[in-house]
KOLDREN-673555 format. One record per residue (C-alpha): residue in one letter; x, y negated, z negated. Coordinates in nm, 4 decimals, always signed. Each point is the difference from the previous one (the first is absolute). Layout:
! KOLDREN-673555
- A|X|Y|Z
...
//
This chain:
! KOLDREN-673555
- M|-1.1996|-16.8503|-9.2105
- A|-0.1329|+0.3325|-0.0297
- K|+0.0302|+0.1266|-0.3687
- T|+0.1393|+0.2774|-0.1037
- R|-0.1108|+0.2455|-0.2551
- V|+0.2424|+0.2851|-0.1718
- I|-0.1194|+0.2896|-0.1877
- E|+0.2632|+0.2234|-0.1832
- I|+0.0297|+0.3042|-0.1101
- E|+0.1702|+0.0623|-0.2805
- P|+0.1668|+0.2758|-0.0874
- I|-0.0387|+0.2003|+0.2712
- T|-0.1763|+0.3234|-0.1885
- R|+0.1309|+0.3807|+0.0630
- V|+0.2969|-0.0471|+0.1194
- E|+0.4012|+0.0427|-0.0959
- G|+0.1623|-0.3624|-0.1132
- H|-0.1820|-0.3305|+0.0269
- G|-0.1187|-0.2221|+0.3006
- K|-0.2955|-0.1816|+0.0705
- V|-0.1705|-0.0982|+0.3286
- T|-0.1329|-0.3715|+0.0602
- I|-0.2785|-0.0129|+0.2417
- H|-0.0664|-0.3945|+0.1445
- L|-0.3528|-0.0732|+0.1587
- D|-0.0853|-0.3170|+0.1889
- D|-0.3760|-0.1794|-0.0218
- H|-0.1947|+0.2432|+0.1002
- N|+0.1741|+0.3068|-0.1880
- N|+0.1945|+0.1481|+0.2796
- V|+0.3316|+0.1988|-0.0547
- R|+0.2828|-0.2337|+0.1568
- E|+0.2632|+0.1536|-0.1773
- A|+0.0776|+0.2913|-0.2903
- R|+0.3460|+0.0960|-0.1006
- L|+0.1402|+0.2801|-0.2375
- H|+0.2380|-0.1746|-0.2539
- V|+0.2805|+0.1932|-0.1904
- V|-0.0047|-0.2350|-0.3227
- E|+0.3039|+0.2085|-0.1805
- F|+0.3715|+0.0205|+0.0443
- R|+0.2491|+0.2587|-0.0361
- G|+0.3043|-0.0795|+0.0313
- F|+0.1727|+0.3652|+0.0124
- E|+0.2136|-0.1125|+0.3440
- R|+0.2147|-0.2815|-0.1856
- F|+0.0786|+0.1961|-0.3234
- I|+0.0638|+0.3125|+0.1669
- C|+0.3046|-0.1953|+0.1311
- G|+0.3026|+0.0596|-0.2405
- R|-0.0550|+0.2841|-0.0713
- P|+0.1429|+0.4010|+0.0314
- Y|-0.1286|+0.1613|+0.2845
- W|-0.0483|+0.3149|-0.2122
- E|-0.2775|-0.1631|-0.2424
- V|-0.1831|-0.1531|+0.3385
- P|-0.2865|+0.3029|+0.0356
- V|-0.0573|-0.0245|-0.3860
- I|+0.0037|-0.4039|-0.0125
- V|-0.2205|-0.0954|+0.2707
- Q|-0.2725|+0.2836|+0.0091
- R|-0.1153|-0.2226|-0.3278
- L|-0.1426|-0.1947|+0.2547
- C|-0.3073|+0.2149|-0.0579
- G|-0.1960|+0.2569|-0.2046
- I|-0.2107|+0.1519|+0.2231
- C|+0.1952|+0.1263|+0.2768
- P|+0.4232|-0.0876|-0.1510
- V|+0.0535|+0.3523|+0.1571
- S|-0.0096|-0.1815|+0.3355
- H|+0.2595|-0.2627|-0.1108
- H|+0.1930|+0.2840|-0.1410
- L|+0.0601|+0.1982|+0.2719
- A|+0.0270|-0.2555|+0.2645
- A|+0.2574|-0.1914|-0.1880
- S|+0.1480|+0.3624|-0.0416
- K|+0.0154|+0.0520|+0.3882
- A|+0.1866|-0.3287|+0.0048
- M|+0.2493|+0.0932|-0.2439
- D|+0.0688|+0.3464|+0.1593
- M|+0.1516|-0.1905|+0.2710
- I|+0.1817|-0.2030|-0.1950
- V|+0.1655|+0.2761|-0.1619
- G|+0.0313|+0.2185|+0.3472
- A|-0.2526|+0.2462|-0.0750
- K|-0.0389|+0.0894|+0.3462
- K|-0.2535|+0.2760|-0.0762
- L|-0.1416|+0.1299|-0.3636
- T|+0.0290|+0.3286|-0.0732
- P|-0.3137|+0.2535|+0.0363
- T|-0.0772|-0.0418|-0.3641
- A|+0.0346|-0.3979|-0.0016
- E|-0.2344|-0.0400|+0.2861
- K|-0.2749|+0.1899|-0.1077
- M|+0.0304|-0.0792|-0.3566
- R|-0.0214|-0.4025|+0.1476
- R|-0.2926|+0.1689|+0.2420
- L|-0.2169|+0.1190|-0.3015
- M|+0.0607|-0.2852|-0.2050
- H|-0.1205|-0.2749|+0.2834
- Y|-0.3237|+0.2572|+0.0628
- G|-0.0948|-0.0304|-0.3447
- Q|+0.0429|-0.3530|+0.0026
- I|-0.2327|-0.0253|+0.3213
- M|-0.2557|+0.2411|-0.1550
- Q|-0.0555|-0.2188|-0.3085
- S|+0.0533|-0.3283|+0.1486
- H|-0.3315|+0.1144|+0.2785
- V|-0.1856|+0.1678|-0.2665
- L|+0.0159|-0.3592|-0.2594
- H|-0.0525|-0.2139|+0.2964
- F|-0.3200|+0.2485|+0.1249
- F|-0.1417|+0.1106|-0.3052
- H|+0.0053|-0.2966|-0.2133
- L|+0.0434|-0.3214|+0.2321
- A|-0.1588|+0.0553|+0.2888
- S|-0.2710|+0.3396|-0.0665
- P|-0.2389|-0.2895|-0.1671
- D|-0.0602|-0.1948|+0.2718
- L|-0.0501|+0.3618|+0.2180
- L|-0.2437|+0.1407|-0.2319
- F|-0.2119|-0.2971|-0.1129
- G|-0.0031|-0.2661|+0.2930
- F|+0.1924|-0.3061|+0.0053
- D|-0.2936|-0.1677|-0.0979
- S|-0.0827|+0.1877|-0.3410
- D|+0.0121|-0.0947|-0.2988
- P|+0.3598|-0.1057|-0.0924
- E|-0.0812|+0.1033|-0.4036
- S|+0.0239|+0.3704|+0.1366
- R|+0.2203|-0.0325|+0.3074
- N|+0.2644|+0.1058|-0.1585
- V|+0.1738|+0.2465|-0.1091
- I|-0.1667|+0.0633|-0.3578
- G|-0.3315|-0.0090|+0.2513
- V|+0.1762|+0.2498|+0.1828
- I|+0.0573|+0.2031|-0.3276
- D|-0.3374|-0.0155|-0.1391
- K|-0.1829|+0.0556|+0.3818
- M|+0.2277|+0.3169|+0.0906
- P|+0.1919|+0.0652|-0.3193
- E|+0.1664|+0.3457|+0.2405
- L|+0.0906|-0.1722|+0.2545
- A|+0.1778|-0.2519|-0.2522
- V|+0.1837|+0.2934|-0.1639
- Q|+0.0931|+0.1294|+0.3421
- G|+0.1541|-0.3545|+0.0639
- V|+0.2062|-0.0002|-0.3618
- M|+0.1392|+0.3539|+0.0129
- M|+0.1048|-0.0459|+0.4024
- R|+0.1717|-0.3064|-0.0882
- K|+0.1427|+0.1736|-0.3409
- F|+0.2008|+0.2602|+0.2569
- G|+0.1242|-0.1894|+0.2089
- Q|+0.1528|-0.1840|-0.3173
- E|+0.0988|+0.3289|-0.1307
- I|+0.1939|+0.0277|+0.2853
- I|+0.2013|-0.2927|+0.0119
- K|+0.0886|+0.0530|-0.3849
- A|+0.0910|+0.3638|+0.0829
- T|+0.2266|-0.1861|+0.3179
- A|+0.1155|-0.3247|-0.0771
- G|+0.0179|+0.0350|-0.4493
- K|-0.3036|-0.1929|-0.0560
- K|-0.3335|-0.0695|+0.1420
- I|+0.0961|-0.4101|+0.0630
- H|+0.3092|-0.1139|+0.0366
- G|+0.2192|+0.3401|+0.0450
- T|+0.3890|+0.0488|+0.0852
- G|-0.0992|+0.3187|+0.2059
- A|+0.2175|-0.1493|+0.3066
- V|+0.3220|-0.1290|+0.0287
- P|+0.2588|-0.1260|+0.2609
- G|+0.0516|+0.3022|+0.1672
- G|-0.2662|+0.2628|-0.1603
- V|-0.1575|+0.0644|-0.2530
- N|+0.0698|+0.0192|-0.3894
- K|-0.2240|+0.3823|-0.0841
- N|-0.1650|+0.2526|+0.1752
- L|-0.3841|+0.1950|-0.0505
- S|+0.0205|+0.2485|-0.2477
- I|-0.1626|+0.3344|-0.0037
- A|-0.2317|-0.0800|-0.2862
- E|-0.1100|-0.3487|+0.1582
- R|-0.0487|+0.1309|+0.3432
- D|-0.2661|+0.2841|-0.1454
- G|-0.1587|-0.2241|-0.1663
- F|-0.0956|-0.2017|+0.2988
- L|-0.0749|+0.2524|+0.2329
- R|-0.2567|+0.1581|-0.2873
- D|-0.2187|-0.3718|+0.0798
- I|+0.0781|-0.0173|+0.3918
- G|-0.2539|+0.1570|+0.0802
- K|-0.2735|-0.1945|-0.1793
- M|+0.1653|-0.3181|+0.1500
- K|-0.0586|+0.1217|+0.3319
- K|-0.3571|+0.0157|-0.0427
- W|+0.0066|-0.3225|-0.1881
- A|+0.1888|-0.1414|+0.3095
- H|-0.2494|+0.1397|+0.2745
- G|-0.2672|-0.1052|-0.2358
- A|+0.1328|-0.3673|-0.0187
- L|+0.0358|-0.0222|+0.4009
- D|-0.3839|+0.0985|-0.0169
- I|-0.0735|-0.2651|-0.1185
- A|+0.2142|-0.2729|+0.2292
- R|-0.0848|+0.1727|+0.3153
- K|-0.3386|+0.0649|-0.0795
- Y|-0.0324|-0.3833|-0.0950
- S|+0.1821|-0.1082|+0.3367
- L|-0.2704|+0.2109|+0.2075
- D|-0.3705|-0.0320|-0.2186
- N|+0.1189|-0.4515|+0.0289
- L|+0.1516|+0.0935|+0.3246
- M|-0.1590|-0.3709|+0.1518
- A|+0.0918|-0.1994|-0.3127
- V|+0.3451|+0.1679|-0.0334
- Q|+0.0764|-0.0961|+0.4030
- A|-0.1297|-0.3806|-0.0922
- F|+0.1667|-0.0641|-0.3449
- A|+0.2954|-0.1874|+0.0605
- V|+0.1008|+0.1679|+0.3526
- F|+0.3131|-0.1550|+0.2203
- N|+0.2144|+0.0973|+0.2218
- S|+0.3718|+0.0713|-0.1240
- S|+0.3263|+0.1445|+0.0689
- H|+0.0940|+0.2872|-0.2475
- L|+0.3429|+0.1241|-0.1349
- S|+0.1770|+0.2793|-0.2377
- L|+0.2535|+0.2563|+0.0325
- V|-0.0787|+0.3207|+0.1693
- R|+0.1886|+0.3242|+0.0136
- E|+0.2153|+0.0827|+0.3347
- D|-0.2761|+0.1998|+0.1242
- G|-0.2271|-0.2762|-0.0656
- A|-0.1387|+0.1792|-0.3558
- L|-0.1271|-0.1514|-0.3119
- D|+0.3057|-0.0265|-0.2101
- L|-0.0593|-0.2457|-0.3059
- Y|+0.3421|+0.0146|-0.1318
- H|+0.2571|-0.0114|+0.3230
- G|-0.0255|-0.1080|+0.3637
- N|+0.0528|-0.2151|+0.2757
- L|-0.2072|-0.3374|+0.0523
- R|-0.2646|+0.0064|+0.2364
- A|-0.2519|-0.2645|+0.1157
- L|-0.3082|-0.0195|+0.2158
- D|-0.2085|-0.3279|+0.1193
- A|-0.3809|-0.0040|-0.0480
- G|-0.0432|+0.2630|+0.3262
- G|+0.2076|+0.2627|-0.1396
- N|+0.2955|-0.1234|+0.2648
- I|+0.3369|+0.0657|-0.1610
- I|+0.1956|-0.3219|-0.0847
- F|+0.3012|+0.1758|-0.0925
- D|+0.0473|+0.3637|-0.0974
- Q|+0.2615|+0.2106|-0.2529
- V|+0.2250|-0.2969|-0.0798
- D|+0.2437|+0.0683|-0.2757
- Y|-0.1309|-0.1728|-0.2993
- R|+0.3326|-0.1540|-0.0920
- R|-0.0005|-0.1934|+0.3230
- F|-0.3980|-0.1332|-0.1095
- N|+0.1352|-0.3903|-0.0038
- D|+0.0415|+0.0366|+0.3809
- Y|-0.3505|+0.0398|+0.0604
- L|-0.1641|-0.1530|-0.3447
- M|-0.0209|-0.3533|-0.1029
- E|-0.1363|-0.1526|-0.3020
- E|-0.2057|-0.3493|-0.0023
- V|-0.0615|-0.2053|-0.3085
- K|-0.2903|-0.2430|-0.0470
- P|-0.0102|-0.2343|-0.2587
- W|-0.3340|+0.0865|-0.1856
- S|+0.1285|+0.3516|-0.1066
- Y|+0.2216|+0.1747|-0.1437
- M|+0.0083|+0.2715|+0.2346
- K|+0.1776|+0.0422|+0.3263
- F|-0.1320|+0.0297|+0.3575
- P|+0.1717|+0.2917|+0.1780
- F|-0.0830|+0.0058|+0.3896
- I|+0.2100|+0.1912|+0.2592
- K|+0.2204|-0.1983|+0.1463
- S|-0.0748|+0.1374|+0.4093
- R|-0.3278|-0.1162|-0.0711
- G|+0.0665|-0.3387|-0.1752
- H|-0.1626|-0.1517|-0.3388
- I|-0.3412|-0.0595|+0.1635
- D|-0.0545|+0.3226|+0.1546
- G|+0.2655|+0.2011|-0.1735
- W|-0.1828|+0.0792|-0.3476
- Y|-0.1040|+0.3833|-0.0874
- R|-0.1302|+0.2061|-0.2298
- V|+0.1006|+0.3143|-0.2059
- G|-0.1108|+0.2044|-0.2585
- P|-0.2026|+0.3282|+0.0444
- L|-0.2518|-0.1311|+0.2460
- S|+0.3303|-0.0810|+0.2218
- R|+0.1729|+0.3445|-0.0809
- M|-0.3096|+0.1495|+0.1245
- N|+0.0457|-0.1957|+0.3291
- T|+0.3628|+0.0129|+0.0773
- I|+0.0503|+0.3516|-0.0892
- G|-0.0613|+0.3047|+0.2418
- F|-0.1204|+0.2469|-0.2540
- I|+0.0416|+0.1036|-0.3423
- D|+0.2234|+0.3398|-0.0764
- T|-0.2101|+0.1236|-0.3085
- P|-0.3168|+0.2081|+0.1446
- E|-0.2811|-0.1463|-0.2331
- A|+0.0792|-0.3772|+0.0250
- G|+0.0817|+0.0924|+0.4101
- K|-0.3772|+0.0799|+0.0391
- A|-0.0648|-0.3049|-0.1773
- L|+0.1976|-0.2295|+0.2171
- A|-0.1714|+0.1884|+0.3125
- E|-0.3050|-0.0906|-0.1130
- F|+0.0710|-0.3520|-0.1287
- K|+0.2009|-0.0780|+0.3546
- N|-0.3526|+0.1250|+0.1794
- L|-0.1537|-0.2532|-0.1311
- T|+0.1664|-0.2779|+0.2829
- R|+0.0457|+0.3008|+0.2409
- G|+0.4202|-0.0079|-0.0651
- M|+0.0067|-0.4091|+0.0175
- P|+0.1324|-0.1964|-0.3197
- N|-0.2978|-0.0302|-0.2638
- H|-0.0004|-0.3695|-0.0850
- M|-0.2500|-0.0123|-0.3015
- S|+0.0818|-0.1163|-0.3227
- L|-0.2030|+0.2244|-0.2126
- A|+0.1248|+0.2973|+0.2006
- Y|+0.3250|-0.0394|-0.2340
- H|-0.2044|+0.2191|-0.2622
- W|-0.0279|+0.2788|+0.2315
- A|+0.3546|+0.0054|+0.0794
- R|+0.0932|-0.0373|-0.3437
- M|-0.1688|+0.2890|-0.0963
- I|+0.1367|+0.2502|+0.2807
- E|+0.3356|-0.1294|-0.1270
- T|-0.0807|+0.1215|-0.3410
- L|-0.1184|+0.3024|+0.1590
- H|+0.3147|+0.0539|+0.1997
- C|+0.2596|-0.0828|-0.3458
- V|-0.1959|+0.2867|-0.1760
- E|+0.0567|+0.2562|+0.2486
- K|+0.4019|-0.1456|+0.0149
- I|+0.0089|+0.0359|-0.3619
- E|-0.0968|+0.3654|+0.0292
- E|+0.2487|+0.0485|+0.2718
- L|+0.2591|-0.1399|-0.2365
- L|-0.0407|+0.1257|-0.2912
- N|+0.0572|+0.3544|+0.1975
- D|+0.3025|-0.0551|+0.1158
- P|+0.3253|+0.1386|-0.2283
- D|+0.1823|-0.2940|+0.1626
- L|-0.1762|-0.1944|-0.3038
- Q|+0.1982|+0.1481|-0.2810
- G|+0.3433|-0.0375|+0.1539
- T|+0.2843|-0.1468|-0.1268
- D|+0.2072|-0.1549|+0.2541
- L|-0.1425|-0.3594|-0.0862
- M|+0.2325|-0.2911|+0.1549
- V|+0.1793|-0.0736|+0.2818
- K|+0.2198|-0.2700|+0.1209
- G|+0.1965|-0.1261|+0.2622
- E|+0.1789|-0.3415|+0.1596
- R|-0.0695|-0.2877|-0.1679
- A|-0.2157|-0.2819|+0.1644
- G|-0.1109|-0.3306|-0.0962
- E|-0.3411|-0.0509|+0.1254
- G|-0.2643|+0.2690|-0.0319
- I|-0.4034|+0.0084|+0.1213
- G|-0.2553|+0.2263|-0.1656
- V|-0.3534|+0.0636|+0.2157
- I|-0.3097|+0.1728|-0.1315
- E|-0.3562|+0.0532|+0.0331
- A|-0.1066|-0.1585|-0.3660
- P|-0.3832|+0.0737|-0.0297
- R|-0.1344|-0.3423|+0.1461
- G|+0.2855|+0.0725|+0.2898
- T|+0.3498|-0.0559|+0.1362
- L|+0.2375|-0.1041|-0.2778
- F|+0.3213|-0.1863|+0.0827
- H|+0.3208|-0.0558|-0.2450
- H|+0.3069|-0.1760|+0.1295
- Y|+0.3286|-0.0811|-0.2088
- K|+0.3544|-0.0739|+0.0569
- V|+0.2194|+0.0800|-0.2533
- D|+0.4064|-0.1587|-0.0669
- E|+0.3068|+0.1527|-0.0818
- N|-0.0955|-0.0186|-0.3937
- D|-0.2610|+0.2075|+0.0720
- L|-0.2554|-0.2484|-0.0537
- V|-0.2516|-0.0837|+0.1730
- T|-0.0158|-0.3644|+0.2044
- F|-0.2926|+0.0090|+0.2268
- C|-0.3754|+0.2091|-0.0593
- N|-0.2738|-0.0638|+0.2495
- L|-0.3504|+0.2280|-0.0693
- I|-0.2620|-0.0322|+0.2535
- V|-0.2977|+0.2189|-0.2013
- S|-0.3194|+0.1552|+0.1571
- T|-0.2096|-0.2630|-0.0836
- T|+0.1842|-0.3029|+0.1292
- H|-0.0123|+0.2203|+0.3563
- N|-0.3774|-0.0612|-0.0474
- N|-0.0341|-0.3383|-0.1046
- E|-0.1084|-0.1338|+0.2885
- A|-0.2432|+0.2998|+0.0833
- M|-0.1612|-0.0958|-0.3531
- N|-0.0038|-0.3331|+0.0353
- R|-0.2108|+0.0523|+0.3357
- A|-0.1938|+0.2621|-0.1726
- V|-0.1415|-0.2789|-0.2508
- K|-0.0463|-0.2708|+0.2518
- K|-0.2364|+0.2609|+0.2217
- V|-0.1622|+0.1204|-0.3332
- A|-0.0997|-0.3171|-0.1170
- Q|-0.0668|-0.1522|+0.3599
- D|-0.2567|+0.3257|+0.0383
- H|-0.1436|-0.0251|-0.3808
- I|-0.0165|-0.3641|-0.0826
- S|-0.0022|-0.2441|+0.2814
- G|-0.3043|-0.1906|+0.0247
- K|-0.1860|+0.1664|-0.3359
- P|-0.1738|-0.1996|-0.2103
- K|+0.1244|+0.1572|-0.3067
- I|+0.3518|+0.1792|-0.0659
- T|-0.0638|+0.3082|-0.2072
- E|+0.2512|+0.2288|-0.2103
- G|-0.0897|+0.2699|+0.2433
- M|+0.0816|-0.2222|+0.2900
- L|+0.3418|-0.0943|-0.1825
- N|+0.0864|+0.3779|-0.0400
- H|-0.0329|+0.0885|+0.3304
- V|+0.3390|-0.2376|+0.0435
- E|+0.1740|+0.1876|-0.2868
- V|-0.1438|+0.3183|+0.1327
- A|+0.2081|-0.0879|+0.3790
- V|+0.3010|-0.0745|-0.2471
- R|-0.0257|+0.3485|-0.1920
- A|-0.0063|+0.1769|+0.3342
- Y|+0.3529|-0.0254|+0.0107
- D|+0.0799|+0.0573|-0.3591
- P|+0.2444|-0.2499|-0.0059
- C|+0.2952|-0.0334|-0.2806
- L|-0.0145|-0.3749|-0.0179
- S|+0.2887|+0.0285|-0.3080
- C|+0.2004|+0.2116|+0.2758
- A|-0.0403|-0.2898|+0.2693
- T|+0.0656|-0.2767|-0.1702
- H|+0.3321|-0.1511|+0.1790
- A|+0.1290|-0.3672|+0.0091
- I|+0.2496|-0.1476|+0.2515
- G|+0.2786|-0.2708|-0.1117
- K|-0.1155|-0.1295|-0.3867
- M|-0.2750|-0.0094|-0.1975
- P|-0.1613|-0.2808|-0.0943
- L|-0.0712|-0.1101|-0.3380
- A|-0.2232|-0.3497|-0.1473
- I|-0.1091|-0.1135|-0.2822
- E|-0.2500|-0.2453|-0.0312
- L|-0.1030|-0.2027|-0.2660
- Y|-0.3573|-0.1027|-0.0954
- D|-0.1237|-0.2155|-0.2090
- A|-0.3654|+0.0792|-0.2314
- D|-0.1969|-0.0877|+0.2747
- G|+0.1153|+0.1833|+0.2725
- N|+0.2122|-0.2872|+0.1682
- L|+0.3312|+0.0954|+0.1497
- I|+0.3140|-0.1910|-0.2320
- D|+0.2943|+0.1686|+0.1953
- R|+0.1270|+0.2697|+0.2014
- N|+0.3278|+0.1498|+0.0353
- S|+0.1464|+0.3422|+0.2303
- Q|+0.2570|+0.1555|+0.0716
- Y|+0.1565|+0.3190|+0.2036
- L|+0.0984|+0.2935|-0.2056
//
């Protein structure tokens, strides 16, 4: 019987959350299998049940400290349905949008400058001692400062709209609890020109990397897939609201302009025993072929245009690379992410000059409902929040399908392909080879803590060993 050797990459570095990769090699060092494992568990879908619905937007965002605003707003949109708020006031919707653009900007900047840029700037095989954010600070201090200051700007936007930079309370069922003061507005407007300049610079780095290394980018973790996102009714990019659109690998529409409240009619979730992440798929295509990707790359594929001028020009160049066909290059996520960063800065500037942000009409309500669904484009992709609430205002059901979960199958395929391309058959496995596998995961900017999920009950196993390492007793139960 052929022997199998297992290599573990644990933990995966420079990502949010805790995960590992296992690579299975045969006798000839050929990769037989490679998998991404999530090794942490978060039970939010369980312990949110029994809580009053108005607590949900504040509680559930504690899934994450990197993208809490996305959960805060998705939950708030779901709770809008519960309180019957069919249409928010202009001030409420624009304050939420400002909060959301600040969140996506700071999250994209954090990932690009602090987590991904060391690979792009120094090379996948470069010295790991300096292939990190400290190395960027040491060798390119001006660039590092720009990344820090851009993220700070986005976080200050969040603070002004949500009350705090992390785990704010600004969005509430039916609206928001504050507007933007003139002093806050003027402070942001003083820096917006610098933010736009730096966003262009970051976009140039990502774009130039892709074009200068095009052959490598076209070969690295590239595979055909479907793509899913929200789009505006006219097909434009809308990160806060829209309808669902899915394209197949050839750019053909699978479904379009689907009301996201009907997502269960189109999407289904599969579970596998070796991961706490689910595997969503498009029902009409089945669980084998129905998997898809989400996030910046998918959004650039699904949308028709961007309604801000500078990001719109950048999108046109991005699409021209593949002559308008879907782009399946995993490393192109970075280029797409920086197009969105520029778009967010342009949208922030547009909103800051809108007098509706100083309005005082903040809340609406209507006929009470027992079910709410909120969907938003989070930094990492489409985010679904689904709740049911009883007559006592308590949550009885919660299901979250987060961006990283949608990308689960794609990340596993990326890990396997890169492992096969760079590790199979090699007599010696180097740190640089293993980093290639991590680079494939980082391209998706996964938030592994957000993505963990369990169906049914969690097993708790207790094992007792003697001093020599022999198993004496074992007991397990389900929580």
